[in-house]
C-alpha positions as CSV (number, residue, x, y, z in Angstrom):
1,M,301.0,173.0,26.4
2,F,301.6,171.2,29.6
3,T,301.5,172.5,33.3
4,R,304.8,172.7,35.4
5,L,302.8,172.7,38.6
6,T,304.6,171.1,41.6
7,H,302.8,171.9,44.8
8,L,300.8,174.5,46.8
9,E,302.6,176.9,49.2
10,C,301.4,179.1,52.0
11,P,302.9,182.6,51.5
12,A,302.4,183.3,55.3
13,C,303.8,180.2,57.0
14,G,305.6,178.5,54.2
15,R,303.8,175.1,54.5
16,S,303.7,172.9,51.4
17,H,300.4,171.3,50.3
18,S,299.9,168.5,47.7
19,V,298.3,169.3,44.4
20,R,296.8,165.8,44.2
21,R,293.9,166.4,46.5
22,D,291.4,169.2,46.8
23,V,292.4,171.8,49.4
24,S,291.0,175.3,50.2
25,Y,293.4,177.4,52.3
26,C,296.2,176.9,54.7
27,V,295.6,175.6,58.3
28,C,297.2,179.0,59.5
29,G,294.3,180.8,57.8
30,S,296.1,182.2,54.7
31,P,295.3,181.7,51.0
32,L,297.5,179.1,49.2
33,F,299.5,179.9,46.0
34,A,300.3,177.4,43.2
35,R,304.0,176.9,42.6
36,Y,305.7,175.7,39.4
37,N,309.0,174.2,38.2
38,M,310.3,177.6,37.0
39,K,313.4,176.2,35.5
40,L,311.5,174.2,33.0
41,V,309.2,177.2,32.2
42,E,312.2,179.4,31.8
43,E,313.7,176.9,29.3
44,A,310.5,176.9,27.3
45,A,310.5,180.7,27.2
46,Q,314.1,180.8,26.0
47,S,313.2,178.3,23.2
48,N,310.1,180.5,22.3
49,Q,307.7,177.7,23.4
50,F,306.2,179.9,26.1
51,P,303.7,181.4,25.6
52,S,301.9,179.3,23.0
53,T,299.9,180.8,20.1
54,E,296.5,179.9,21.7
55,N,294.2,182.9,21.6
56,S,293.0,182.7,25.1
57,L,294.5,182.8,28.6
58,W,295.5,179.1,28.0
59,R,298.5,180.3,25.9
60,Y,300.2,180.3,29.3
61,A,299.4,176.7,30.1
62,D,302.9,176.0,31.5
63,L,302.2,178.4,34.4
64,L,298.6,177.3,34.9
65,P,297.6,174.3,37.1
66,V,295.5,172.0,34.8
67,R,297.6,169.0,33.7
68,P,296.4,167.4,30.4
69,P,294.8,170.0,28.0
70,S,291.8,167.6,27.8
71,N,290.8,168.7,31.3
72,I,290.5,172.3,30.4
73,T,287.0,173.8,30.6
74,T,287.0,176.9,28.4
75,L,284.5,179.3,26.8
76,G,287.4,181.4,25.1
77,E,288.3,183.5,28.1
78,G,291.2,185.9,28.2
79,W,293.5,187.6,25.5
80,T,291.4,190.7,25.8
81,P,292.6,194.0,24.2
82,L,294.7,196.5,26.0
83,L,293.3,199.7,24.5
84,F,295.2,203.1,24.3
85,A,292.7,205.6,25.7
86,N,294.1,208.9,24.3
87,R,291.1,211.1,24.7
88,L,290.2,209.8,28.2
89,G,293.8,210.2,29.2
90,K,293.9,213.8,28.1
91,H,290.6,214.4,30.0
92,L,292.1,213.1,33.1
93,G,295.5,214.9,32.6
94,L,297.4,211.9,31.4
95,Q,299.4,211.2,28.2
96,N,299.8,207.3,28.3
97,L,296.6,205.7,29.7
98,R,295.6,202.2,28.6
99,V,292.4,200.1,29.5
100,K,292.5,196.4,29.9
101,D,289.0,195.6,28.5
102,E,287.7,192.6,30.4
103,A,284.2,193.2,29.3
104,R,285.2,191.1,26.2
105,N,285.2,187.9,28.2
106,P,282.5,185.2,27.6
107,T,280.2,186.2,30.5
108,L,281.2,189.9,30.2
109,S,283.7,190.2,33.1
110,F,287.1,189.3,34.3
111,K,285.6,186.7,36.7
112,D,285.9,184.3,33.7
113,R,289.7,184.1,34.0
114,G,289.7,182.8,37.5
115,I,286.6,180.8,37.3
116,S,287.7,178.8,34.1
117,V,291.0,177.9,35.7
118,A,289.5,177.0,39.0
119,I,286.7,174.9,37.7
120,S,289.0,173.1,35.3
121,K,291.3,172.1,38.1
122,H,288.7,171.2,40.7
123,L,287.0,169.0,38.0
124,E,290.3,167.4,37.4
125,L,290.5,166.6,41.2
126,G,287.1,165.1,41.1
127,S,284.5,167.9,42.0
128,T,281.2,167.7,40.5
129,R,279.5,170.7,42.4
130,F,280.5,174.2,43.1
131,A,279.3,177.0,45.4
132,L,280.1,180.6,46.2
133,P,278.8,183.8,47.6
134,S,278.7,186.5,44.9
135,A,277.6,190.0,44.2
136,G,276.8,189.1,40.6
137,N,279.5,188.7,38.0
138,A,281.3,185.7,39.6
139,A,277.9,184.0,40.0
140,V,277.1,184.1,36.3
141,S,280.6,183.0,35.6
142,V,280.5,179.9,37.9
143,C,277.1,179.0,36.5
144,A,278.4,179.2,32.9
145,Y,281.5,177.2,33.4
146,S,279.8,174.7,35.6
147,A,277.3,174.1,32.7
148,A,280.3,173.8,30.3
149,G,282.0,171.3,32.7
150,N,278.7,169.3,33.3
151,A,278.8,170.2,37.0
152,E,276.2,171.9,39.3
153,A,276.5,175.3,40.7
154,D,275.0,176.8,44.0
155,I,275.0,180.5,44.2
156,F,274.4,182.7,47.3
157,M,273.6,186.2,46.2
158,P,272.3,189.3,48.0
159,K,268.6,190.0,47.3
160,D,269.3,193.5,46.0
161,T,271.7,192.3,43.3
162,P,270.4,193.5,40.0
163,K,267.8,191.3,38.4
164,A,269.9,190.5,35.2
165,F,272.5,188.7,37.4
166,F,269.9,186.3,38.7
167,E,268.6,185.8,35.1
168,G,272.1,185.0,34.0
169,C,272.5,182.3,36.6
170,E,269.1,180.9,35.7
171,M,270.0,180.7,32.0
172,Y,273.0,178.6,32.8
173,G,271.1,176.3,35.2
174,G,272.5,177.6,38.5
175,I,270.8,177.0,41.8
176,I,270.2,180.4,43.4
177,H,270.0,181.2,47.1
178,E,268.9,184.7,47.8
179,V,270.2,186.2,51.0
180,D,269.3,189.4,53.0
181,G,272.5,191.4,53.3
182,N,275.9,191.7,51.5
183,I,278.4,189.1,50.4
184,S,279.7,188.4,53.9
185,D,276.1,187.4,54.9
186,C,276.0,185.2,51.8
187,G,279.2,183.5,52.9
188,E,277.7,182.8,56.3
189,A,274.4,181.5,54.7
190,M,276.5,179.2,52.5
191,A,278.5,177.9,55.5
192,K,275.3,177.2,57.4
193,A,273.8,175.4,54.3
194,G,276.7,172.9,54.5
195,G,276.3,171.5,51.1
196,K,278.7,168.9,49.6
197,W,280.3,171.2,47.1
198,T,283.7,172.8,46.4
199,N,283.8,176.3,47.9
200,L,284.9,178.8,45.1
201,S,284.9,181.8,47.4
202,T,287.4,184.6,46.7
203,T,290.9,183.5,47.8
204,K,289.5,180.6,49.8
205,E,290.8,178.2,47.1
206,P,294.1,178.5,45.3
207,F,293.2,178.4,41.6
208,R,291.0,181.5,40.9
209,V,294.2,183.6,41.5
210,E,296.0,181.5,38.9
211,G,293.4,182.7,36.3
212,K,293.6,186.2,37.3
213,K,297.4,186.4,37.1
214,T,297.1,185.9,33.3
215,L,296.1,189.7,33.4
216,A,299.7,190.4,34.2
217,F,300.9,188.0,31.6
218,E,298.8,189.5,28.8
219,I,299.5,193.2,29.9
220,A,303.2,192.4,29.8
221,E,303.1,190.6,26.4
222,Q,300.9,193.3,24.8
223,L,303.5,195.9,26.0
224,D,306.2,193.9,24.3
225,W,307.3,192.3,27.5
226,N,307.3,195.5,29.7
227,I,305.2,196.5,32.6
228,P,303.4,199.8,33.2
229,D,304.4,202.3,35.9
230,V,301.0,202.1,37.5
231,I,298.2,199.6,37.6
232,V,294.7,200.6,39.1
233,C,292.5,197.8,40.3
234,P,288.9,198.2,41.4
235,T,289.3,196.1,44.5
236,G,286.8,194.1,46.5
237,G,288.1,190.6,47.5
238,G,291.5,191.4,45.9
239,T,292.0,188.5,43.6
240,A,293.0,190.6,40.7
241,M,295.6,192.4,42.7
242,L,297.0,189.1,44.1
243,G,297.0,187.6,40.7
244,I,298.7,190.4,38.9
245,W,301.5,190.7,41.5
246,K,302.1,187.0,41.4
247,G,302.1,187.0,37.6
248,I,304.7,189.7,37.5
249,E,307.0,187.9,39.9
250,E,306.7,184.7,37.8
251,L,307.5,186.5,34.5
252,Q,310.5,188.0,36.3
253,Q,311.6,184.6,37.5
254,I,311.7,183.2,33.9
255,G,313.5,186.2,32.5
256,L,310.6,187.7,30.5
257,L,310.4,190.8,32.6
258,E,313.0,193.0,34.2
259,R,312.9,193.5,38.0
260,K,310.8,196.7,37.6
261,T,307.4,196.5,39.3
262,P,304.4,198.7,38.9
263,R,302.9,200.7,41.6
264,M,299.6,199.0,42.6
265,F,296.6,201.0,43.6
266,A,293.4,199.6,45.0
267,A,290.3,201.7,44.2
268,Q,287.2,201.5,46.4
269,S,283.9,203.3,46.9
270,E,283.6,205.5,50.0
271,G,280.5,203.3,50.8
272,C,282.8,200.3,51.3
273,A,286.4,201.1,51.7
274,P,288.1,198.8,54.3
275,I,291.4,198.6,52.3
276,V,291.7,202.4,52.0
277,R,291.1,202.8,55.7
278,A,293.7,200.2,56.5
279,Y,296.2,201.9,54.1
280,E,295.5,205.4,55.7
281,K,296.1,203.8,59.2
282,N,299.3,202.1,57.9
283,S,297.8,198.8,59.1
284,G,298.5,195.4,57.8
285,D,295.1,194.1,58.9
286,I,291.8,195.2,57.4
287,E,289.0,195.9,59.8
288,P,285.5,194.8,58.7
289,W,283.4,197.7,57.2
290,T,280.0,198.1,58.7
291,D,276.9,199.2,56.7
292,A,278.6,198.6,53.4
293,E,276.7,200.2,50.6
294,T,277.7,200.9,46.9
295,S,276.3,200.7,43.5
296,A,279.5,199.0,42.5
297,F,278.2,195.7,43.8
298,G,281.5,193.8,43.1
299,L,283.3,196.1,45.5
300,R,280.9,195.6,48.4
301,V,283.3,193.3,50.3
302,P,283.4,194.4,54.0
303,S,286.1,192.0,55.0
304,P,288.4,190.6,52.3
305,F,289.9,187.2,53.3
306,A,293.3,187.9,51.8
307,D,293.6,191.3,53.7
308,R,297.3,190.9,54.8
309,L,298.4,189.9,51.3
310,I,296.6,192.8,49.7
311,M,298.2,195.3,52.1
312,K,301.6,193.7,51.6
313,I,301.4,194.1,47.9
314,I,300.3,197.8,48.2
315,N,303.2,198.4,50.5
316,Q,305.9,196.5,48.5
317,S,304.9,198.2,45.2
318,E,304.9,201.6,46.9
319,G,301.4,202.0,45.6
320,G,298.3,202.9,47.6
321,A,294.6,202.9,48.0
322,V,292.1,205.5,47.0
323,A,288.4,206.1,47.8
324,V,285.9,207.5,45.4
325,A,282.7,209.3,46.3
326,E,279.6,207.2,45.4
327,A,278.2,210.3,43.5
328,E,281.1,209.9,41.1
329,V,280.3,206.4,39.9
330,K,277.4,207.0,37.4
331,P,278.9,210.1,35.8
332,M,282.1,208.2,35.1
333,M,280.1,205.4,33.6
334,K,278.6,207.8,31.1
335,L,281.8,209.6,30.5
336,V,284.1,206.7,29.5
337,P,281.8,205.4,26.7
338,R,281.2,208.8,25.3
339,I,284.8,209.6,25.2
340,E,286.3,206.3,24.2
341,G,283.5,204.1,23.1
342,I,284.4,201.6,25.9
343,D,281.5,200.1,27.9
344,I,282.5,200.0,31.6
345,C,280.9,198.6,34.7
346,P,280.3,200.5,38.0
347,E,283.4,198.8,39.6
348,A,285.7,200.2,36.7
349,A,284.1,203.6,37.0
350,V,285.4,203.5,40.6
351,G,288.8,202.6,39.1
352,F,288.8,205.6,36.7
353,S,287.4,208.0,39.2
354,G,290.1,206.8,41.7
355,L,292.7,207.4,39.1
356,R,291.5,211.0,38.6
357,N,291.8,211.5,42.3
358,L,295.4,210.2,42.2
359,V,296.3,212.6,39.4
360,E,294.6,215.6,41.1
361,S,296.5,214.7,44.3
362,S,299.8,214.6,42.3
363,I,300.4,211.0,43.3
364,V,300.3,209.9,39.7
365,D,302.2,211.9,37.1
366,Y,300.9,212.9,33.7
367,D,303.7,211.1,31.8
368,E,303.6,207.8,33.6
369,E,302.4,204.6,31.7
370,I,299.1,203.6,33.4
371,V,296.7,200.6,33.0
372,V,293.2,200.6,34.5
373,L,291.3,197.4,34.7
374,N,287.8,197.6,33.1
375,T,286.5,194.6,35.1
376,G,283.3,194.0,33.2
377,S,280.3,195.4,31.2
378,S,277.5,197.7,32.3
379,M,275.0,195.4,30.6
380,R,273.7,193.6,33.7
381,Y,273.5,196.5,36.0
382,G,270.2,198.0,34.7
């Protein structure tokens, strides 16, 4: 279990950056991606040494950025079940629907994947304090992993975030800054505060994506090293979509996956759907969404930083973006647990409702193999 990390690379301009110092994003304004010695990882895969038998996302340590295992800050995140949702599939008009159930993570959401990897690596590089703007789940995750790593956490959250998220941050000792407005306003407030911290904002540092790409690794491994026809991602900042696509590319490079790629669909609420609007306009750039409002707080991201990369993935995969009426969110949150016994968050409800729209529009066929991300639990939403 040893990383094969070599450097950071800008997918937009191609610049290389050192992994021996803490960097955020490229000087050209693009997110950075971690790159690895793929030949060595391929050799490990051929000799059955990759992945390891670790029952967490760290089973893929060769393709994660932390150097000695002693630097890993973990609470047991990842290796969540990929559940066959037969009854829900039939209800939606599908015969092969699976749910990647990320509510099983330590702080009840898929944020733990990226946060565990990012905090582990930044601690290795000398960070002792972290900060980020968050709509809820990422905030709780950062506070938990900061506590586990003996670091401080500053959280900038909208005042209208459900109370349980504030309580979760307080439980782990986080320093909370309440902000009037949405996550973009929180980002501005954090920038004005100017603290001496490492910024963990979505795609503004390179390692949260590395944790999220393990979703692709696990889905492929759980499907006996195959990949589904369609993956539906509830999408705000886009880290999951970026990570899954990067993970698929890396598995292909080391020979564990064929050159087949899934169609990637971003699902958003009509109350905040900048990606859907850009897709419908066939635009590579995402215009900021004004007056963003949705009960799926994690999707209330008016202007995702990785906009061009998100649109590139949608287009390369021949996928799409689908908007969901806000009135569909709560009914879907009730439907899925009653049919399948799976607790889902509002963001996942947007994903399932988006899938229903795709089926009804004949964009997705009944016999395709489909995975929807349940990005977290409903437990903190009141």
